[in-house]
C-alpha positions in Angstrom: 137.0 68.2 35.1 135.6 70.1 38.0 132.2 68.5 37.4 133.6 65.0 37.5 135.4 65.7 40.8 132.3 67.3 42.2 130.2 64.3 41.3 132.7 61.9 42.8 132.7 63.9 46.1 128.9 64.1 46.2 128.7 60.3 45.6 131.2 59.8 48.5 129.1 62.0 50.8 125.8 60.3 49.7 127.2 56.8 50.3 127.9 57.8 53.9 124.5 59.6 54.4 126.1 63.0 54.8 124.2 66.2 54.0 126.0 68.8 51.8 123.6 71.7 52.2 126.1 74.5 51.5 127.7 72.8 48.4 131.0 72.0 50.1 131.6 69.5 47.3 131.6 72.3 44.7 134.2 74.3 46.7 136.4 71.2 47.2 136.2 70.2 43.6 137.3 73.7 42.5 140.1 73.7 45.1 141.3 70.2 44.0 141.2 71.0 40.3 143.1 74.3 40.7 145.6 73.6 43.4 146.2 69.9 44.0 149.1 69.5 41.5 151.1 72.3 43.1 150.6 71.4 46.8 151.9 68.6 49.0 149.5 66.6 51.1 149.9 68.7 54.3 149.6 71.9 52.3 146.5 70.8 50.5 144.9 69.5 53.8 145.5 72.9 55.2 143.8 74.5 52.2 140.8 72.2 52.7 140.5 73.4 56.3 140.4 77.0 55.1 137.2 76.4 53.0 134.3 77.8 54.9 131.5 75.3 55.4 128.9 74.1 57.9 129.3 70.5 56.5 131.1 69.2 59.5 128.8 70.7 62.1 125.6 69.5 60.3 126.9 66.0 59.9 128.5 65.8 63.4 131.7 64.3 62.1 134.0 63.9 65.2 137.4 63.8 63.5 137.6 66.2 60.6 141.3 65.5 60.0 140.8 61.8 59.5 137.8 62.4 57.2 139.8 65.0 55.1 142.8 62.6 54.8 140.5 59.8 53.7 138.7 62.0 51.2 142.0 63.4 49.8 143.5 59.9 49.4 140.4 58.8 47.5 140.5 61.9 45.3 144.2 61.3 44.6 143.6 57.7 43.7 140.9 58.7 41.2 142.1 62.0 39.8 145.7 62.9 40.5 147.7 63.1 37.4 151.1 61.6 37.0 154.1 64.0 37.0 155.8 63.7 33.6 159.5 64.2 33.2 160.7 66.6 30.4 163.3 64.1 29.3 162.7 60.4 28.9 164.2 58.2 31.7 167.2 56.0 30.7 167.1 52.4 31.6 169.2 51.3 34.6 171.2 48.9 32.3 172.2 51.7 30.0 173.4 53.8 32.9 175.4 50.8 34.3 177.0 50.3 30.9 178.0 54.0 30.8 179.4 53.8 34.3 181.5 50.7 33.4 182.9 52.1 30.2 
């Protein structure tokens, strides 16, 4: 799974002409695979900021926060797994029938 995420991030960088000389995409892919499910958006964005890289300086990206949010939203759209409930949901009609009875 990490390789698929890494490839997706690299393609995202390449499509924008960004240089990933220190393999920032690898670090992000590992972070996303290991920690995304357990963290909220602000927590994960904070974790992304803690990854040491020269990516942003080399590519002269003015607004790192906006770039990180955009990248995270694209990763979530592609890779984030649905949260499954342990018990199946009951239909609203069944619940109404129980409440009326």
